[in-house]
C-alpha positions as a printed NumPy array, in Angstrom:
array([[ 70.536,  91.353,  47.062],
       [ 69.115,  94.002,  49.328],
       [ 71.25 ,  95.836,  51.769],
       [ 69.623,  94.366,  54.857],
       [ 70.384,  90.947,  53.613],
       [ 74.037,  91.829,  52.815],
       [ 74.541,  93.178,  56.433],
       [ 73.018,  89.883,  57.84 ],
       [ 75.402,  87.884,  55.733],
       [ 78.151,  89.92 ,  56.888],
       [ 77.124,  89.703,  60.508],
       [ 76.973,  85.882,  60.067],
       [ 80.724,  85.853,  58.59 ],
       [ 82.011,  87.948,  61.41 ],
       [ 80.67 ,  85.957,  64.409],
       [ 83.666,  83.837,  64.52 ],
       [ 85.875,  86.851,  64.954],
       [ 83.939,  88.417,  67.698],
       [ 85.858,  87.012,  70.697],
       [ 89.404,  87.932,  69.064],
       [ 87.973,  91.464,  68.11 ],
       [ 86.757,  91.963,  71.654],
       [ 90.125,  91.153,  72.995],
       [ 91.917,  93.43 ,  70.535],
       [ 89.418,  96.216,  71.468],
       [ 90.211,  95.707,  75.269],
       [ 94.007,  95.866,  74.477],
       [ 93.542,  99.145,  72.612],
       [ 91.566, 100.578,  75.429],
       [ 94.033,  99.056,  78.124],
       [ 97.151, 100.314,  76.479],
       [ 95.686, 103.793,  75.949],
       [ 96.151, 103.52 ,  72.127],
       [ 92.53 , 104.894,  71.79 ],
       [ 89.4  , 105.503,  73.605],
       [ 87.225, 104.41 ,  70.493],
       [ 88.662, 101.22 ,  68.922],
       [ 87.374, 100.841,  65.399],
       [ 87.916,  97.925,  63.135],
       [ 87.421,  97.856,  59.446],
       [ 86.697,  94.572,  57.68 ],
       [ 87.271,  94.046,  53.859],
       [ 86.418,  90.92 ,  51.943],
       [ 88.559,  90.099,  48.967],
       [ 89.702,  86.739,  47.566],
       [ 93.396,  86.182,  48.084],
       [ 95.411,  83.488,  46.619],
       [ 97.882,  82.041,  49.138],
       [100.833,  80.014,  48.04 ],
       [102.9  ,  77.783,  50.299],
       [106.409,  76.852,  49.306],
       [107.933,  73.861,  51.112]])
């Protein structure tokens, strides 16, 4: 798969996080944590188990 296509798939996958990441960035700026909020995304399959 070519790099431009990989980036397009990543962009599509991250669309659902756009609003929450925007709010997180605003909080980082408002609380003077940083003037340059940067977020790093990593994709890995994780097995989640729930014990009831």
